[in-house]
C-alpha positions as CSV (number, residue, x, y, z in Angstrom):
1,X,44.2,-14.1,1.0
2,X,42.6,-11.3,3.0
3,X,45.7,-10.9,5.3
4,X,47.8,-10.6,2.0
5,X,45.3,-7.9,0.4
6,X,45.7,-6.0,4.0
7,X,49.4,-6.2,3.8
8,X,49.5,-5.0,0.2
9,X,47.2,-2.1,1.1
10,X,49.3,-1.1,4.0
11,X,52.3,-1.4,2.0
12,X,50.7,0.9,-0.8
13,X,49.9,3.7,1.7
14,X,53.3,3.7,3.0
15,X,55.0,4.0,-0.4
16,X,52.3,6.7,-0.8
17,X,53.3,8.7,2.1
18,X,57.3,8.0,1.3
19,X,56.6,9.5,-2.3
20,X,54.8,12.3,-1.0
21,X,57.4,13.2,1.5
22,X,60.2,12.8,-1.1
23,X,58.3,14.9,-3.5
24,X,57.9,17.7,-0.7
25,X,61.5,17.6,0.3
26,X,62.9,17.9,-3.4
27,X,60.2,20.7,-3.9
28,X,61.5,22.6,-0.9
29,X,65.1,21.9,-1.8
30,X,64.6,23.2,-5.5
31,X,62.4,26.3,-4.1
32,X,65.2,26.9,-1.5
33,X,68.2,26.7,-4.4
34,X,66.6,29.1,-6.8
35,X,64.6,31.5,-4.1
36,X,67.9,34.0,-4.2
37,X,67.5,34.4,-7.8
38,X,63.9,33.8,-8.8
39,X,61.0,35.7,-6.6
40,X,58.2,33.2,-8.1
41,X,60.2,30.3,-6.7
42,X,60.6,31.7,-3.1
43,X,56.7,32.3,-3.6
44,X,56.0,29.0,-4.5
45,X,58.1,27.9,-1.4
46,X,56.3,30.2,0.8
47,X,52.9,29.0,-0.1
48,X,53.9,25.5,-0.2
49,X,54.8,26.0,3.6
50,X,51.6,27.4,4.1
51,X,49.7,24.5,2.3
52,X,51.8,22.5,4.8
53,X,51.0,24.2,8.1
54,X,55.1,24.7,8.2
55,X,55.4,27.4,10.5
56,X,59.5,27.6,10.3
57,X,59.7,27.2,6.6
58,X,56.9,29.7,6.5
59,X,59.0,32.3,8.3
60,X,62.3,31.6,6.0
61,X,60.5,33.9,3.2
62,X,59.1,36.6,5.6
63,X,61.3,40.0,5.6
64,X,63.6,39.9,9.0
65,X,60.9,42.2,10.6
66,X,58.0,40.3,9.5
67,X,59.6,36.8,10.7
68,X,60.1,38.1,14.0
69,X,56.6,39.7,14.4
70,X,55.2,36.2,13.2
71,X,57.3,34.3,15.4
72,X,56.1,36.7,18.4
73,X,52.4,35.7,17.7
74,X,50.6,33.2,19.7
75,X,50.5,29.6,18.5
76,X,46.6,29.9,17.5
77,X,47.1,33.3,15.3
78,X,50.2,31.7,13.6
79,X,48.0,28.7,12.3
80,X,45.6,30.9,11.9
81,X,47.5,33.0,9.5
82,X,48.9,30.1,7.6
83,X,45.1,28.9,7.1
84,X,44.1,32.3,5.6
85,X,47.1,31.8,3.1
86,X,46.6,28.2,2.2
87,X,42.6,28.4,2.0
88,X,42.5,25.4,4.0
89,X,41.7,24.6,7.3
90,X,43.8,21.5,7.6
91,X,47.5,20.7,6.7
92,X,47.6,19.7,3.0
93,X,50.0,17.8,0.0
94,X,51.6,20.5,-2.3
95,X,52.0,19.6,-6.0
96,X,53.8,21.8,-8.3
97,X,53.6,21.9,-11.9
98,X,53.5,24.4,-14.5
99,X,50.9,25.9,-17.4
100,X,51.8,26.3,-21.0
101,X,53.9,29.8,-20.5
102,X,55.7,27.9,-18.0
103,X,54.5,29.7,-14.8
104,X,54.3,27.8,-11.8
105,X,50.8,26.1,-10.7
106,X,50.9,25.2,-7.2
107,X,47.9,22.7,-5.9
108,X,47.2,22.2,-2.1
109,X,45.2,19.1,-1.4
110,X,43.7,19.4,1.7
111,X,41.2,16.8,3.7
112,X,38.2,19.0,2.9
113,X,39.3,21.2,-0.2
114,X,41.8,21.6,-2.9
115,X,43.2,24.9,-3.8
116,X,44.9,25.8,-6.7
117,X,47.4,28.9,-7.3
118,X,48.3,30.2,-10.7
119,X,51.0,32.3,-11.0
120,X,51.2,34.9,-13.5
121,X,54.2,36.5,-15.2
122,X,56.5,38.5,-12.7
123,X,57.3,42.0,-12.8
124,X,60.6,43.2,-11.6
125,X,61.4,46.7,-10.3
126,X,65.6,46.7,-9.0
127,X,64.9,44.9,-5.8
128,X,61.3,44.4,-5.9
129,X,59.0,41.8,-7.8
130,X,55.3,41.6,-8.5
131,X,53.7,38.5,-8.8
132,X,49.8,38.2,-9.6
133,X,48.4,34.9,-8.5
134,X,44.7,33.5,-9.4
135,X,42.9,31.3,-7.2
136,X,40.3,28.7,-9.2
137,X,37.2,29.7,-8.2
138,X,38.1,33.1,-6.5
139,X,40.0,36.1,-6.7
140,X,43.5,37.4,-8.3
141,X,45.7,38.8,-5.4
142,X,49.3,40.4,-6.4
143,X,51.9,39.2,-3.7
144,X,55.0,41.9,-3.5
145,X,58.5,40.4,-2.8
146,X,61.6,42.3,-1.8
147,X,65.2,41.2,-1.9
148,X,66.7,40.8,1.6
149,X,70.0,39.2,2.7
150,X,70.3,37.3,-0.7
151,X,67.0,36.1,-1.1
152,X,63.2,37.1,-1.9
153,X,60.8,38.0,1.3
154,X,57.3,38.4,1.1
155,X,56.7,42.3,1.3
156,X,52.9,42.9,0.6
157,X,49.7,41.3,-0.4
158,X,47.6,43.6,-3.1
159,X,48.3,47.1,-2.4
160,X,48.7,46.6,1.5
161,X,52.1,46.0,3.0
162,X,52.6,43.3,4.9
163,X,51.9,43.9,8.7
164,X,51.8,40.5,10.3
165,X,50.4,41.6,13.8
166,X,47.9,44.0,12.1
167,X,46.9,41.3,9.2
168,X,46.3,38.6,12.2
169,X,44.1,41.1,14.1
170,X,42.2,41.8,10.9
171,X,42.0,38.4,9.6
172,X,41.4,37.1,13.3
173,X,38.1,39.4,13.7
174,X,37.1,38.4,9.8
175,X,37.2,34.7,10.9
176,X,35.4,35.4,13.9
177,X,32.4,37.3,12.3
178,X,32.1,34.6,10.1
179,X,32.0,32.1,12.5
180,X,29.1,33.8,14.2
181,X,27.2,34.1,10.9
182,X,27.7,30.3,10.5
183,X,26.1,29.9,13.7
184,X,23.2,31.7,12.5
185,X,22.7,29.8,9.8
186,X,23.3,26.5,11.5
187,X,20.6,27.3,14.0
188,X,18.2,27.9,10.8
189,X,18.9,24.5,9.2
190,X,18.7,22.8,12.7
191,X,15.5,24.1,12.9
192,X,14.4,23.0,9.9
193,X,15.8,19.4,10.5
194,X,13.3,19.6,13.8
195,X,10.7,20.3,11.6
196,X,11.2,17.6,9.2
197,X,11.7,15.2,11.9
198,X,8.4,15.9,13.4
199,X,6.8,15.8,9.7
200,X,8.2,12.5,9.5
201,X,7.7,11.0,12.7
202,X,4.6,13.2,14.2
203,X,6.4,14.0,17.4
204,X,9.6,16.4,18.1
205,X,12.9,14.6,18.8
206,X,13.7,14.4,22.4
207,X,17.5,15.5,21.7
208,X,19.9,16.8,19.1
209,X,21.2,13.4,19.1
210,X,18.1,11.6,17.4
211,X,18.6,13.9,14.4
212,X,22.4,12.8,13.8
213,X,23.6,10.2,10.9
214,X,22.0,6.7,10.6
215,X,23.8,3.7,9.1
216,X,22.9,3.1,5.5
217,X,19.0,2.1,4.9
218,X,18.2,2.5,8.7
219,X,16.8,5.8,9.3
220,X,14.6,5.5,12.6
221,X,13.4,8.1,15.0
222,X,16.7,7.7,16.9
223,X,18.9,8.1,13.9
224,X,17.3,10.4,11.7
225,X,20.1,11.3,9.4
226,X,19.3,14.9,9.4
227,X,22.2,16.6,10.7
228,X,26.2,15.7,10.9
229,X,27.5,13.9,14.0
230,X,29.4,17.5,15.3
231,X,25.6,19.3,15.6
232,X,24.1,15.7,17.0
233,X,26.6,15.9,19.6
234,X,25.9,19.9,20.4
235,X,28.8,21.5,18.9
236,X,30.6,22.5,15.6
237,X,33.4,25.3,14.5
238,X,33.6,26.5,17.9
239,X,29.9,27.1,18.8
240,X,27.9,24.8,21.3
241,X,24.0,24.4,20.6
242,X,21.3,23.9,22.6
243,X,17.6,22.4,22.1
244,X,14.5,22.9,24.3
245,X,10.8,21.6,23.7
246,X,8.0,23.7,24.6
247,X,4.8,22.1,26.6
248,X,1.6,23.6,25.4
249,X,-1.0,24.2,27.6
250,X,-2.4,20.6,27.1
251,X,0.6,19.0,27.8
252,X,1.7,18.1,24.1
253,X,5.0,19.2,22.8
254,X,4.1,21.9,20.3
255,X,7.1,24.0,19.8
256,X,10.8,24.2,20.5
257,X,13.7,26.6,21.0
258,X,17.6,26.5,19.8
259,X,20.4,28.4,21.1
260,X,23.8,29.0,20.3
261,X,26.6,30.1,22.0
262,X,30.6,30.4,21.5
263,X,32.7,27.7,22.8
264,X,35.5,30.1,23.6
265,X,34.3,33.7,24.0
266,X,36.6,36.1,22.2
267,X,37.9,33.5,20.3
268,X,35.4,31.6,18.6
269,X,32.8,34.1,18.7
270,X,31.6,37.2,20.6
271,X,27.4,37.1,20.0
272,X,24.9,34.6,21.7
273,X,22.0,33.6,19.4
274,X,18.4,32.2,20.2
275,X,16.1,31.0,17.8
276,X,12.8,31.3,19.6
277,X,9.3,29.4,19.2
278,X,8.3,31.7,16.0
279,X,11.6,30.8,14.3
280,X,13.2,34.3,14.7
281,X,16.9,34.5,15.9
282,X,17.7,36.8,18.6
283,X,21.8,37.8,19.3
284,X,23.6,40.0,21.8
285,X,27.1,39.8,23.2
286,X,26.5,37.8,26.3
287,X,30.1,37.2,27.2
288,X,29.6,33.2,26.3
289,X,26.2,33.3,28.4
290,X,23.0,31.8,26.5
291,X,20.9,34.1,24.8
292,X,17.4,34.6,25.6
293,X,13.8,35.5,23.8
294,X,14.7,39.0,25.6
295,X,17.5,39.7,23.5
296,X,17.1,42.0,20.4
297,X,16.5,40.4,17.0
298,X,19.7,40.2,14.6
299,X,19.7,42.4,11.8
300,X,17.4,41.2,9.0
301,X,15.0,39.6,11.5
302,X,11.4,41.4,11.3
303,X,9.5,41.3,14.5
304,X,5.5,40.5,14.4
């Protein structure tokens, strides 16, 4: 009986994947067939390709110059640009529908998030088209398209003409700064987890691993279930984390320090960070090396 259930479940998964593939193929085919006359269909196809992380399909809806510039980008920058447009970190499953005004509604269902694009009415100006797109729980952006070689191609985002290399650098810098901010927040959350552990067990954890996930109803000093498995392993989202206990004069473990450094300097971050025994965060560009208490306090921290 168990084998039968397992086979049925496996078959259901295969059929689900097959249906998704067929739906995507039909969606792409419809978009390609109508993209020459309908700018909104071309934009749907472009965002669908971004959702699927399909670089080849995505480049088909760029102008010739932009497509060449896109293909010339390093692989990681091409992937980052698609993630920015799809607003997801992982490839997703696109689902297309329409609203009451018959405007397209595109959903990108990824592993960690679902993004929903609501298209507005298209404004045509000879060989130009402008389409407002609102992302649920986010902002509205107007996409500009131009008619080129018999089809509609992406020309602008908002008021800015599409400059693939410049856009890639700009978004890359924004992503890098966000990862640095996230690293600081992770250090503070990690410090709170250490304090929670000490309150619960009357001592400091010996390693970050002891703060990690625990099986259901099996929380213990070795698996306190206070941080996720990535942090417990010492790395998350491009930063590595270190933890050190500072013995007091009488030999007891009274305080601790935490440090975060970019795993790939210049790519996942530039600044390294250090949370001292007083809970203050220091930060500096150490070219990937570990920060120290002698480095300056980050903006917003006050020295005592």
